[in-house]
C-alpha positions as CSV (number, residue, x, y, z in Angstrom):
1,M,94.7,53.5,80.4
2,A,91.8,50.7,80.8
3,N,94.2,48.0,82.4
4,Y,95.0,50.8,85.6
5,A,91.8,51.1,86.7
6,T,92.8,52.6,90.4
7,L,96.1,53.8,89.2
8,G,97.5,53.0,92.8
9,H,101.1,53.0,91.8
10,Y,100.9,56.8,90.8
11,L,100.7,58.2,94.8
12,P,104.2,56.8,96.0
13,Y,105.2,58.4,92.7
14,L,103.7,61.6,93.4
15,L,104.8,61.8,97.4
16,G,108.6,60.9,96.3
17,R,108.7,63.5,93.8
18,R,107.0,66.2,95.8
19,L,109.5,65.0,99.0
20,R,112.4,65.8,96.8
21,A,111.1,68.9,95.5
22,V,111.0,70.2,98.9
23,V,114.3,68.6,100.6
24,W,116.4,68.6,97.5
25,P,115.3,71.1,95.1
26,P,117.2,71.4,91.9
27,D,118.7,74.6,92.5
28,G,121.7,74.6,94.8
29,G,121.2,77.8,97.1
30,E,117.8,76.6,97.8
31,R,118.5,73.2,98.5
32,A,121.6,74.6,100.8
33,L,119.2,76.8,102.5
34,A,116.5,73.9,103.3
35,L,119.2,71.6,104.7
36,F,120.5,74.3,107.0
37,L,116.9,74.9,108.2
38,L,116.0,71.4,108.5
39,G,119.6,70.7,110.4
40,I,118.6,74.1,112.4
41,M,115.1,72.1,113.5
42,A,117.1,69.0,114.2
43,L,119.2,70.7,116.8
44,Y,115.9,72.4,118.4
45,G,114.8,69.2,118.6
46,V,117.4,67.6,120.4
47,G,117.6,70.2,122.8
48,F,113.7,69.9,123.4
49,G,114.1,66.3,123.9
50,F,117.1,67.0,126.5
51,M,114.6,69.7,128.1
52,L,112.3,66.9,128.1
53,N,114.5,64.4,130.3
54,H,115.6,66.9,132.6
55,Q,112.3,68.8,133.2
56,T,112.5,67.9,136.9
57,Q,116.1,69.9,137.4
58,R,116.0,73.0,139.2
59,G,116.0,76.0,137.1
60,I,113.9,73.9,134.1
61,A,111.0,72.7,136.4
62,G,110.0,76.5,136.8
63,V,109.9,77.4,133.1
64,F,109.4,74.4,131.4
65,P,105.3,74.2,131.7
66,K,104.8,77.8,130.0
67,M,107.8,77.2,127.3
68,L,106.2,74.2,126.7
69,V,102.7,76.3,126.2
70,A,104.9,78.9,124.2
71,L,105.6,76.5,122.1
72,N,102.4,74.6,121.5
73,A,101.2,77.8,120.6
74,A,103.4,79.2,118.0
75,W,103.8,75.5,116.5
76,L,99.8,75.3,116.1
77,V,99.9,79.3,114.8
78,S,102.7,78.7,112.6
79,T,101.1,75.8,111.1
80,L,97.4,77.5,110.5
81,L,99.2,80.5,108.8
82,V,101.2,79.0,106.6
83,D,99.0,78.1,103.4
84,F,97.1,81.5,103.9
85,L,100.4,84.1,104.2
86,P,101.8,86.0,101.9
87,T,98.3,84.7,100.0
88,L,96.2,82.0,100.2
89,R,97.6,78.6,98.7
90,P,94.7,77.0,96.3
91,I,94.1,73.3,95.8
92,T,94.4,71.7,93.0
93,R,93.8,68.7,91.3
94,P,96.8,66.5,91.4
95,L,95.4,64.8,88.6
96,P,94.2,65.5,85.2
97,E,90.4,65.0,84.3
98,H,91.2,62.2,81.7
99,F,92.4,59.6,84.4
100,P,90.1,57.2,85.8
101,V,90.8,58.3,89.3
102,S,87.9,59.3,91.6
103,E,87.2,62.8,92.9
104,R,88.0,61.4,96.4
105,Q,90.9,59.8,95.5
106,N,92.0,63.4,94.0
107,V,91.0,64.7,97.3
108,V,93.1,62.5,99.4
109,T,96.3,62.3,97.0
110,A,95.7,66.3,97.2
111,F,95.9,66.4,101.1
112,L,98.9,64.5,100.9
113,L,100.5,66.7,98.6
114,D,99.9,69.6,100.8
115,L,101.2,67.9,103.5
116,I,104.7,68.0,102.4
117,T,106.2,71.4,103.0
118,L,109.4,72.6,104.1
119,R,107.8,74.6,107.4
120,R,106.0,71.2,108.6
121,L,109.0,68.9,107.7
122,M,110.7,71.4,109.9
123,L,108.6,70.8,112.6
124,V,107.6,67.0,112.6
125,L,111.5,66.4,112.2
126,G,112.5,68.2,115.2
127,L,109.2,66.8,117.1
128,L,110.4,62.9,115.9
129,L,114.2,63.7,117.4
130,A,112.9,65.2,120.6
131,L,110.8,61.9,121.0
132,L,113.9,59.5,120.1
133,V,115.8,61.3,122.2
134,A,113.2,61.3,125.3
135,P,111.1,58.2,124.8
136,R,110.0,58.3,128.4
137,H,108.1,61.7,127.6
138,A,106.8,60.7,124.1
139,L,103.3,62.1,124.9
140,V,104.5,65.6,124.8
141,P,105.9,66.1,121.5
142,G,103.6,63.5,120.2
143,F,100.7,65.5,121.4
144,S,102.5,68.4,119.7
145,L,102.7,66.6,116.5
146,L,98.9,66.0,117.1
147,L,98.2,69.6,117.3
148,I,100.6,70.1,114.3
149,L,98.5,67.5,112.0
150,G,95.0,69.1,113.3
151,A,95.8,72.6,112.3
152,T,97.0,71.4,108.8
153,V,93.5,69.7,108.2
154,L,91.9,72.2,109.2
155,S,93.9,74.3,106.9
156,F,93.1,72.1,103.9
157,N,89.5,72.2,104.9
158,V,88.8,75.9,104.8
159,R,90.8,75.8,101.7
160,L,88.8,73.4,100.3
161,L,85.4,75.2,100.8
162,V,87.2,78.0,99.3
163,T,88.4,76.2,95.7
164,L,85.2,74.8,95.8
165,G,83.1,77.9,96.3
166,R,81.1,76.6,99.3
167,W,81.6,79.9,101.7
168,R,78.0,79.0,103.0
169,H,78.2,75.4,103.7
170,P,77.0,74.2,107.0
171,L,80.8,72.5,107.2
172,L,82.2,76.1,107.2
173,A,80.7,76.4,110.6
174,A,82.2,73.3,111.7
175,N,85.8,74.3,110.6
176,L,85.1,77.7,112.5
177,L,84.4,75.9,115.8
178,S,87.4,73.9,115.3
179,L,89.2,77.4,115.2
180,G,87.2,78.6,118.0
181,L,88.4,75.3,120.2
182,M,92.1,76.2,119.0
183,G,91.7,79.7,120.5
184,W,90.1,78.3,123.4
185,W,92.8,76.0,124.4
186,L,95.3,79.1,124.0
187,A,93.4,81.1,126.2
188,V,93.4,78.5,129.0
189,P,96.9,76.6,129.2
190,A,96.7,75.8,132.5
191,A,93.1,75.0,133.0
192,P,92.5,71.5,134.4
193,Y,90.4,70.7,131.1
194,A,93.2,72.0,128.9
195,A,94.3,68.4,128.1
196,A,91.1,67.5,126.7
197,L,90.1,70.4,125.4
198,G,93.6,69.8,123.3
199,V,92.7,66.3,122.2
200,S,89.5,67.4,121.0
201,M,90.6,70.6,118.8
202,A,93.0,68.4,117.4
203,L,90.7,65.3,116.7
204,L,87.7,67.6,115.5
205,P,89.1,68.6,112.2
206,W,89.7,65.1,111.0
207,L,86.1,64.7,111.6
208,V,85.4,67.6,109.9
209,G,87.4,66.5,107.2
210,A,86.1,63.2,106.8
211,A,82.9,64.8,106.3
212,Q,83.8,67.0,103.4
213,L,85.3,64.1,102.1
214,Y,82.6,62.1,101.9
215,W,80.0,65.3,101.0
216,L,81.9,67.3,99.1
217,A,85.1,65.6,96.9
218,P,82.3,64.5,94.7
219,Y,82.3,67.7,93.2
220,F,86.0,68.3,93.0
221,S,86.0,68.2,89.1
222,A,86.5,71.0,86.5
223,R,82.4,70.0,85.7
224,Y,81.7,71.8,89.2
225,L,84.4,73.9,90.0
226,P,83.8,77.3,89.7
227,A,85.3,78.9,86.7
228,A,88.3,81.9,87.5
229,T,86.6,84.8,87.7
230,A,88.3,88.4,85.9
231,T,90.8,89.8,87.9
232,T,91.1,92.9,85.8
233,A,87.6,95.0,86.7
234,P,88.6,98.2,88.7
235,N,88.8,98.0,92.2
236,T,86.0,100.9,93.5
237,T,87.7,101.1,96.8
238,L,91.2,102.0,95.3
239,A,89.6,104.1,92.7
240,R,88.1,106.6,95.6
241,L,91.7,107.2,96.9
242,P,94.3,109.6,95.9
243,L,97.2,108.1,92.8
244,E,100.1,107.8,95.5
245,W,97.9,105.3,97.9
246,K,97.0,103.5,94.7
247,V,100.4,103.2,93.8
248,Y,101.5,102.5,97.3
249,L,98.9,100.2,98.4
250,R,99.0,97.8,94.9
251,K,102.7,97.3,95.8
252,V,102.7,96.8,99.7
253,W,99.6,95.5,100.8
254,L,100.7,92.1,101.3
255,P,104.1,92.9,103.4
256,L,102.3,95.2,105.5
257,T,99.1,92.6,105.8
258,V,101.7,90.0,107.1
259,G,103.5,92.6,109.4
260,L,100.4,93.2,111.0
261,V,99.5,89.6,111.4
262,F,103.2,89.3,112.6
263,K,102.4,91.9,115.3
264,A,99.1,90.4,116.5
265,I,100.8,86.8,116.8
266,L,103.6,88.2,118.9
267,L,101.3,90.2,121.0
268,S,98.8,87.5,121.6
269,V,101.3,85.0,122.5
270,T,103.0,87.2,124.9
271,G,100.1,88.4,126.5
272,L,98.6,85.0,127.1
273,A,101.5,82.7,127.8
274,M,104.5,85.0,128.6
275,I,103.1,87.3,131.7
276,K,103.8,86.6,135.3
277,N,103.9,88.6,138.5
278,G,102.6,91.5,136.4
279,K,106.0,91.2,133.9
280,V,107.3,89.7,130.5
281,T,109.3,86.5,130.9
282,N,110.3,87.2,127.1
283,P,110.8,91.0,126.2
284,G,112.3,90.2,123.5
285,L,109.2,89.2,122.2
286,F,107.2,91.9,123.4
287,Y,109.5,94.7,122.1
288,L,109.0,93.6,118.7
289,G,105.3,93.2,118.9
290,L,104.6,96.4,121.0
291,L,106.8,99.2,118.4
292,P,106.3,99.9,115.2
293,I,109.1,98.4,113.5
294,V,108.0,95.3,111.4
295,S,106.1,97.5,109.1
296,F,109.4,99.7,108.5
297,T,111.5,96.6,107.9
298,Y,109.4,95.4,105.6
299,V,108.4,98.4,103.6
300,N,108.9,102.1,104.8
301,N,112.6,101.9,104.9
302,N,112.3,101.4,101.2
303,L,109.5,103.9,100.3
304,F,110.2,105.6,97.0
305,A,111.2,102.3,95.9
306,Y,108.4,100.9,96.5
307,L,107.0,104.0,94.5
308,G,109.0,103.0,91.6
309,S,108.1,105.0,88.8
310,L,105.8,107.6,90.7
311,T,108.9,108.4,92.5
312,A,111.3,108.7,89.5
313,N,108.4,110.7,87.6
314,E,108.8,113.1,90.5
315,L,112.5,113.4,90.5
316,I,112.8,114.0,86.7
317,R,110.0,116.1,86.2
318,L,110.7,118.5,89.8
319,G,113.7,116.9,91.5
320,L,113.4,117.0,95.4
321,T,111.1,119.6,96.3
322,R,108.9,119.4,99.5
323,R,106.3,117.3,97.5
324,L,108.7,114.3,98.3
325,L,108.8,115.1,101.6
326,A,105.1,115.6,102.5
327,L,104.6,112.2,100.0
328,Y,106.6,110.2,102.7
329,L,104.4,111.6,105.6
330,R,101.2,111.0,103.5
331,L,101.9,107.2,103.5
332,V,103.9,106.7,106.4
333,L,102.4,108.8,109.3
334,P,98.7,106.5,108.9
335,V,100.5,103.2,108.6
336,L,102.6,104.3,111.6
337,L,99.2,105.2,113.2
338,A,97.4,102.2,112.1
339,D,100.7,100.2,113.5
340,C,100.7,102.0,116.9
341,L,96.8,102.0,117.4
342,L,96.7,98.3,116.9
343,A,99.4,97.7,119.5
344,V,97.3,99.9,122.2
345,V,94.3,97.7,121.5
346,F,96.2,94.4,122.2
347,V,98.1,95.9,125.2
348,L,94.9,97.0,126.9
349,A,92.9,93.8,126.2
350,L,95.9,91.4,127.2
351,F,98.2,92.8,129.5
352,P,98.3,93.6,133.3
353,T,97.6,97.3,134.2
354,S,101.5,97.3,135.5
355,L,102.6,97.0,131.5
356,W,100.4,100.0,130.7
357,H,102.9,102.6,131.2
358,M,104.7,100.7,128.1
359,L,102.8,102.4,125.6
360,G,104.5,105.7,126.0
361,L,107.3,104.6,124.1
362,L,105.2,104.2,121.2
363,P,105.2,108.2,120.2
364,L,109.4,107.9,121.0
365,A,109.7,105.1,118.7
366,G,107.7,106.4,116.0
367,A,109.3,109.5,115.6
368,A,112.3,107.8,115.7
369,L,111.5,105.6,113.0
370,L,109.8,108.4,111.1
371,S,113.7,109.6,110.8
372,V,115.2,106.4,110.2
373,G,112.9,105.8,107.5
374,L,113.6,108.9,105.6
375,W,117.1,108.0,105.9
376,A,116.7,104.8,104.5
377,S,114.0,105.5,101.7
378,L,116.6,108.2,100.4
379,H,120.1,107.3,100.9
380,H,119.8,103.7,101.0
381,A,117.1,102.8,98.4
382,K,117.2,99.6,96.3
383,P,115.4,98.2,93.4
384,V,112.0,96.2,94.4
385,I,112.5,93.3,92.8
386,K,110.6,90.4,94.2
387,A,107.7,92.7,96.5
388,I,105.2,89.5,96.5
389,D,107.6,86.5,97.6
390,F,107.5,86.6,101.2
391,A,110.9,84.8,101.6
392,N,112.2,88.3,99.8
393,M,110.3,91.0,101.7
394,R,113.1,91.6,103.9
395,N,115.6,91.8,100.9
396,N,113.7,94.5,99.3
397,T,115.1,96.8,102.2
398,S,118.3,97.9,103.1
399,G,119.8,95.3,105.9
400,A,121.6,97.8,107.5
401,M,118.8,100.4,107.7
402,S,116.9,97.3,109.3
403,A,119.2,96.5,111.7
404,T,119.1,100.2,112.5
405,S,115.6,100.3,113.1
406,I,115.5,97.1,115.4
407,G,118.3,98.4,117.2
408,I,117.1,101.9,117.9
409,G,113.4,100.0,119.1
410,A,115.9,97.8,121.3
411,A,117.4,100.6,122.9
412,L,114.4,102.4,123.7
413,Y,112.6,99.3,125.2
414,F,115.2,98.2,127.4
415,T,116.8,101.5,128.4
416,P,115.5,101.5,131.9
417,W,115.3,105.4,132.2
418,W,112.9,107.6,131.1
419,W,114.9,110.7,130.4
420,V,117.6,108.7,128.4
421,R,114.6,107.1,126.1
422,I,113.1,110.6,125.4
423,A,116.3,112.3,124.5
424,L,117.7,109.5,122.7
425,A,114.3,109.4,120.3
426,L,114.8,113.1,120.0
427,L,118.4,112.5,118.8
428,V,117.5,110.2,116.4
429,A,114.5,112.5,115.1
430,A,116.8,115.3,115.2
431,S,119.3,113.3,112.5
432,A,116.6,113.9,110.0
433,A,117.3,117.4,109.5
434,W,120.6,116.5,107.1
435,P,118.4,114.7,104.6
436,L,115.8,117.2,105.1
437,R,118.2,120.3,104.1
438,Q,119.3,118.0,101.2
439,V,115.9,118.1,99.6
440,L,115.0,121.8,100.1
441,R,117.9,122.4,98.2
442,N,117.5,119.9,95.9
443,D,120.8,118.2,96.4
444,G,122.1,116.7,92.7
445,A,124.1,114.1,94.2
446,L,121.4,112.6,96.3
447,R,118.7,113.0,93.6
448,R,121.5,111.1,91.2
449,K,121.9,108.4,93.9
450,L,117.9,108.2,94.6
451,L,117.3,107.4,91.3
452,K,119.9,104.8,90.7
453,G,118.8,103.3,93.9
454,I,115.1,103.0,92.7
455,G,116.1,101.3,89.5
456,A,115.0,104.2,87.5
């Protein structure tokens, strides 16, 4: 080892191995999915380049500036959140302690390895192809690449502070300033200083990263890293909750959090960049963010399976009773109300008054989705296999019932007549009478079907 004091040969090997693991994983299904996603993003990149070459043509010139702002905002938010959702991705030393490599080299290596993720590769591939297709407009995809790299560095900076346990370090304020500049840039896309602000927000994280490399990198070793804290201590907040809430939140806090963050992102992007003359230019995004659909597609369309042993114990001891219906309402109603309250706050804060009447859809959609969620939880329950893996959240609920929830939400939003909306919501809500009757008479076929569906 003494003959290789700098170990300069390790970096290409580690980067190549990491790249192969992301683009060409050993599992055939994962490999096909990765190649499919990269291929789709390549087509998007070619289409983006084509639009850049023809941005002055009639039909494109009017929508292209706003579309570009929305794309940059989506890429920026996606890059920032990829390392924090569904859980924070910690930074670890890429090389063992006994290797004669400095802590600063370890931090740089960790950053380069951290840079290679499938989501970032997809974005970079699309922008590079757009740059090749439209070389005369290279500044546009080049600026987007600058934003993505700046957001990546900001994410790494914050997670490095978390890893080192330096939450009170002065550099945290500099990272928060970078995040504030990004939010400012998203809020004023048409301002005359927006371009200079965008360059500043993209470059500031690199300066903060260089300061952290000089200031904090020497502590990136086992001698200074905080020891892992015990995770077996009881949570005092959960301890005060009823039993069903303890079981529910321990299993679903992550999917629900992801759903609320996704809702906030959709409403923020729509309210800041997709409003013209008091109307929404992309109603598809708006209705997904406005209506309480995401929490049902992630969790509440399979509530009894998420409760698992609690549901099985109830069914085996007492069968189908009113207690099961009360359990559904006690858990789903507060989540539904919180989802609707978040939508009300964002709409009142970011949207013009001409769109506030759309808040009337919330009680209609809530009543309809409660009915669909009861149908799905009783008749289409499926075992929850990977409740924590973000890629499998949607697979933990019935695809058909999730599509039904999305379809009912779309019908309520896009139907122009309020009397039809009210009639549709009442009809869907009334359909819950059938599963209610089955539960109240302790239907044996449904009881056995539900026990099998939750994997008991």
